[in-house]
N, C-alpha and C positions, 0 to 999 in steps of 0.2 A: 918118652912121657910116662909118668907113673900111671899105672892102670887103676882107675877108680870105679866105683859102682856105676856112676853116671856115664863114664866113658864106655864101660862094658855094655850098658844098656843101649847107648847110642850105636855101638858097633854091631850088636846083635840085631837091632832094628833095621839098620841099613842092609845087613845081609839078607833079612827076610824080604826085603823089597827090592832086591836086585841092585843095591847100591844107592837107591833113592830113599831118602829119609821120609818116613811117614809122619808128617807133622801132627796129624789128628790124634795120635796116641800120646803126644807129649802133654804134660799137665798145663803148661803155659798156654797151649793152643785151646785146650778145653775151656780155660778161664776166658781166653780171648773171644771165644764164640758166644759167651754169655751176653755180650753187648747187644743192646736192642738198636738196630739201625734207624736213624731218622734222617731222611734225605731233605736237604734244605737248598733251594735254588733262589739266588738273589739276582735280579736283572734290572737294568734301567728301562724305563718306559717313557712314553712321550712327555709326561709331566712330572716324573719322579722315580720312585723306587718300589719294586714289587718283590715280595717274599712268598714263595710257595713251599709248604712243608708237606711231605708225604711219609707216613709211617703208620704202624698199627695203633699206637697210643694217641697220635695226634695228626690230623690232616687239615690244612687250612690254606687260604690264598688271600693275602692282604697287600694293600698298596697305600703309599702316602704320596700325595700330589702337591706340588709347589705352585704358587702363582706363575703363570707362563713367563712373565717378565723376568723372573728370577732363574728358572730352570733352563730356559733355552740358551742363555748366554754362558752357562757353566760348561767349561771345556769337557770333551768326551773322556780324556784321560783322568780328569778329576772325578767325573761321574763313576768311572770304574773303581777308583780308590774308595770313593764314598760308599758305593754298594758293598764292597768287600767288608768295610767296617760296620756299616749300618746293619747288614745281614747278621753279622756275628753278635753285635751288641744286643740286638733284640731277641736272640735265640740262645745265647750262651748259658742262660739260667735254666734251660729246659730240663736237664737232669734233676735239679732240685724240685721243679714243679711236677714232673712226672713220677718222681720218687723211684727212679730206675737207674741202672747202669746203662748209660746211653752212648752210642757212637754217632756223633753229629757229622754227617757227610755233606760237605759244602761243595757247590760248583764254583764258588768264588775263591779268590786268592787269599793267601795268608794275611790277616788284617794287622795293621799297626796296633790296634786296640787289644790284641790278644793277651799280652802280658799284663796290661793295665786292668783288664776285666778280671783276670784271675787274682791279681793283687786285691782288688775290691772284694771278691768273693771270700778270700782268706781273711781279710780284715773284718768282714761282716759275720763270719761264722759264729762267734760268741753271741752276737745280737740275734741271729737267726734262732739259735737254740733258746735263748731267753724269751723270744716272742712266741715260739712254738709251745712254751710252757711244758716241756717234757714230752710232747706228743711224738717225738722221734727219738725216744730213748732218754736215758737219764744223764746224758752228757752230750758234748758237741760231736762226738765220734761218728755217730750214724750219718750226720750231714757231711762231715769231712770225708767219710768213706764214699758217699755218693759223688763228691767232687773229684776225688783222686781216681776212682775206678772208671769214671766216664772220660771220654776224650773227644777230640775234634780232628777231622781230616779235611784238608783244603786242596783245591786243585792247583796244578802248576800253571802259573800265568806269567806273562812277561811283565817285569817290573818297570813300568813307565812312570817317571816322576811327574808330580802334578805341576800345573802351570798356574801362577798367581800374579796379579799385577802388583806393583809397588803400592803398599797400603798407606793410609793416612791415620796417624795415631788418634786424632780427634774424632774420627768416625768410629763409632762403637756399636756393637750389637748387644742388646739386652734381652735375654730370654725372660719375658715379662709375665708375671702371674697375678697381678693386682693385689699382692700381699704387701705388708708394711716394708719389707726389705727391698722389694722391687721399686716401690715408690721412692724410697730414700736414695737408692742408686740412680734412678731417673732424675730426681730433683737436684742432687749434688752434681751430676753430669751437666745438666743445663746451667747450673750456677757458675761452674768453672769454664764454660764455653765449649763443651763437647757437643757432638751431633749424634744423639742416640737414634738407632732404629729399633723399634719395639716389636718383638715376635712372641706371640702367644701360641703355645702348642696345646691343643685340647686333647686330653687323653680320653679314650672311650669309657674307661672306668669312672670318669667324672661326669656321669650323665646329668646329675642335678646341677653341678657347678656350671656346666656348659650354658644353660639357659640364663643364669644370673650374670655370667661373665660376658655373654654376648650383649646384654643390656648395658653393662658397664663399659664395654668397648665402644658402643655406639654413643653413649653419653659423654665419655671421656674424650673421644675423638672430636665430637661436635663442640664441646665447651672449651677444650684446651687446644683445639686445632692441631692434634697430634695423631698421625696414622699409626694404627696397630695392625700388623700383619697377623692374620688368624689362620692357623694350619690345623685341620683335623688330622689326628694321628692314629689311624686304624691299627698300625703296628703295635700300639699299646695293648691291643687285645691279647697279646702273648704274655702279658704280665699277670700276676696273680690278682684275682678280684677280691673285693671286700677288704677285710683287715689284713690280708696277706701281704707278704713282703717281697717274694721272689720276682725278680725282674725290675723292681723299683730301686734296687741298689745301684743300678746303672742309668737311672733316669736322667741325671744331669749330663752324663756322658752322651746319651742319645741326643739331647737337646743341643749340646755343644757341636756334635757332628752335623746335625740337621741345620745348624746355623751357618755352616761354611758357605753354601751357595749365596746366602744373604751377604756374608762378609765379602765374597768375590764381587758381587754386584755393586755394593756400596763402598768398595775399597776400604773396608774397616780393618783397623789394626788390632782391635781387641774385641773379644767376646767377654762381656762383664756380667758375672753372676752376682748374687747378693748373699754370699756365704758369710755368716757372722761368727762372733767369738763362741757362742754357745755350741756351735757345731764341733768344737774341739773337746767338749766335755766327755768324760768317760768314768767308768768305775770298774772294780774288779769283782767278778762273780765268785760263787762258792768254790770253784776250782782254780781261783786266782788267775783267771783269764781276763784280759782287758776287754771291756765291752764299750765300743764306740757306737752309739745309736745311729749316727749318720756320717759314716766315714767319708763318703763321697763329697761332702761339703766342708771337710776339714781343711786346714791350712796346707798340709802336705798334699792332699788330693788335688787341690786347686793348682798347685805347681806341676803336678804330674799331668793333669789335663792340658795344661799349657804346652807341655812337651809334645803331646799328641796332636794338638791343633797346629803347632809349628811344623811338625813332620808332614802334615797333609796340606800345607800351604806354602811350601818353599821358605819356611821360616818367617812368613809375613803376618800370621794371625796368632796372637797370644791370648791366653785365657787368664782372667784375674777377678778380683773382687775389691771393692772399696771399703767393705764393712767388717773385715776380719778382726779389727780392734774393738768392736762394739758388741755388747749384749743386746738382747731383744728389747729390754726396757729402755736402754739408751736410744735405740733406733726409733721407737715410738715417741720418746720425749723430744727428739730432734725434729721429727715430723710435726709434732704439735707446735713447737716453738718457731720453727722456720718455714714449714710448708703445710700449714693447717688445711689448705684447700684440698689436699689429697685425701684427707680422712673420709670424705663423703663417697669416695670411690673404692674404699678399702674392702677387701674380702680375703680373710685368712681362715677359712673354714674347711674341714676335711670333706664335708658334703657327701658322706658315704651312705647315710641312712634316709629313710622316708621323710623325716621332718625337714630335710633340705630341699624337698621338692618345691615348696612354695616360699621358702625363706632363705635369704642370702646368708644368714647366720643360723645354722640348724639348731643350736643350743643343745645338741646331743653328742658333741665330741669335746674332748679335752682341749683342743685348740681354741674352740669358741670360748670355753671357760677361761683359759689362760689369758687370751686377748681382752676379755671382758674385765678382769680384775686389773690388768695392766693399764687399760684406758682409764678406769675409775681412779686408780692411784695417781694418775697424772692430771686429774680434774676434767677429764673428757667424759661426757655423758654418752655411753654406748648406744642407748636407745634413741636419743634425740639427734646425735651427731654422726653416728657411724652405721646406722641401719639395723641394729638388733631389734627383735620383736619380743624378746623374753628378758626378764630380770633374772640374771643367773646367780644372784645372791639369795635365791630361795632354796629351801632344804633339799628339794628334789635334784638339785645340781651338785650336791656335795661330793658325789662319787667321781666327779670330773676334775677335782682339785687334788693337790699334793700336800696340803697343810692340815689335813684332818685325820692323820694317823695311818692312812693307806695311800698307796700309789694310785694315780689316776686310772680310771677304767679305759679300756681300749688298747690299741697297739701302737699308737703314735709316740712321738718323742716324749710326751709327758709320762707315759706308762713306765718308763725307766726310773722315774722319781728323782732324776738328778737336777731338776730345776726347782726343787723345793725352796731353796734359799731365796730365789727370785720372787716366788709367790709369797714367801714369808714377808718380805719387804713390801710387796704391793698391797697385801691385805692390811698391813700396819698403816701404810700411807693412806689407804682408803678410809680407814677408821679416823685418822687424824683430820681428814677432810670433812668429817661429820656424818659420813654414811652410817646408818644404823639398821640396815637390812639384816635379815635373820642370820645369814651365814657370816656376815661381818661381826655381828654381836657374838656369835658362837666362837669365832676366832678370838675376839677380845677377852672372852672368859676362859680361854685355854692357856696352857703353859706356853704355847707358841707365841702368844702376844708378848709375854715377858722375855722370851728369847729374842724376838725381833727388836724389842726395846733395848736390850743389853748389847746387841750386835749392830745397832743402827749405823754407827760410823763406818764399821767394816763393810756392811752391805751397801751403803751409799757409795763408798769408794769403789767397790767392785762393779756395781751395775750402772753407775752414772759417770764412768770415767772412760776415756779412750785409752786402750791398752796397747802396748808395743806389738807391732806386727811387721812383717817384711814382704807382704804380698802386693800392696798398693804400688802401682807404677811410679818410679821415682820422679818423673817429670810433673806429676800432679800431687804427690804425697804431701808436700808442705802446705799447699793451699787447702787440701781436703782436711788434713789434721787440724789446721788452724780453725776452720769452720766448726768441726766437731767439738774441739776442746773449748772454744769460746761459748758455744751453745750449752754444753754440758756443765760448765761452771755456773751458769745461771740456774740450771735445773737443780744442781746440788744446793745452791743457796736457798732456793724455794723450798726444797725438802727439809732442810735444817730449820728454816723459819716455821714450818708446820709443826715440827717437834717441839720447838720452844713454846708455841702457842698452847700446847697441851698442859704445860706446867702451871 
């Protein structure tokens, strides 16, 4: 073997130590020891899952509990697999949150969700940096460095395959949020003869939303004779608070995994999310990196989540969505035309700030503003029919919209500015319906009004049409597509009639 400097160093070092190599003097070992250890123990408890974290930067002990009727029947081998994956999914983001090079030391086995979680992190990196507004450097590299330099160690455990009963396609689990997408998924499922089980996961960061949604659950359950399972999720305390993002990039994955015991109990063949077409939107940043604001809800991600749930259920439970071919405006228009009774239960507010304490619609987030103009464009009175307390067409709310020269305030989906066209169309339609509130008038006097007018046919075709998608299960796709297409045709005709009336 050719003698090199490295070989000579190795030889000299082993001679100094009597033939035993002193690892501590090697550079890679020095780097290796820079890891900050974070011990993470995940265990099954009587009613659910417990995660205990012990480390210098973070120590906590959290549990999530299921209804006894759901958890007690879930097989022990399934619980082990669930704990492996739940423990990882709720802690994998800790290096980002702690801003350190972390060594995550798990007492649990290697999770099926490991590769999927890291795929999500990688896809979210440009969005992370965009949301951080340069707080972690002038490029995506510092966050990427945190991800690559940190690592996870898992315990050696016996791989026991899960047990699952033969499921029934018509039995489905819907992670339910009381948003417009959830209601359309629920209503279309009922119309085509499916049997949905609704599960609401309350996140601890949603302190204000909790109060409002408990009231909605009670009202909805009583009036519609529909049970909604309500789960407090203390594990969500591990996510970033306020307008932060870390931990939320795997929110749907966590709800998906947490839904598996319900799927077992109900023999449900599908977990049905409400991911829609807007979730596939993206743009390129100044470094030409593709920024996907909500990758986890994209078409590709939905398919990958389905692979995960199949792996944890002997191939019995798939994950899907019925709404991948619809934009938000189309979803609301179908609710109005076909399922108007759902509007009175609607809540699609971020509910992160003090105004949300006593109001179902806080009027302090871009999501409230977006839904307000969408409803108005469709001829729905947000204050009389949907529970708003504020007229969001007043000047103080201008900062929350994307059509007045700046991107919307905050860090939600709207802050990326990629739904400007949808708001362009809705402000225009609101004006056509005769609304002359101050922001609507300001829009009408701007160049954006002329743009909306000239692009009207293009915008109508994009936002009031069912687009091609390949996610909806084939056994129901024809019926669902027929319902959506038939309803949207009427919506397009109504919108075109409004434009003619302006002439």
